[in-house]
C-alpha angles and dihedrals in degrees: 000000000000128000134201113239124194107229109161148354115267091226090061093064110064119203112280095022140099135219132199116224139169117238119181090330095314125113106233127187115215123197132189108213111180091328096314119111120226127185132201140163104292095214116084111231092221101065107338096269122167102262093182092064094052127113115270121215113178102316096332124099122199116211107236095221104058108353102255108161130211135180101240092208096057107014090238115154109233098228106029117058091198096055118087124172118216116265129191131211110258135189142169117236119180091336094312122117111224130186127198114232130184115250091224 
């Protein structure tokens, strides 16, 4: 069963930026793309870099450590069609950003 966890205020994530948060012990990267919030695993699979602090261009984030790039809406790596980074459902409720995490 999955649960919605409040992790941030919408106003704290300006359009075109990302934010790193902790949600039930998981590092989650939040991104505001044209007013829509997207969430993904905040740890880069390459070397554990902080994806949520990377530069956002359109809907692509670049990990600040080694330049790996992911589409924040799908988790798709930008060079390897077989590599997908975990994404989480996200929503805004009464100004709060919530992500849905598995209860596993």
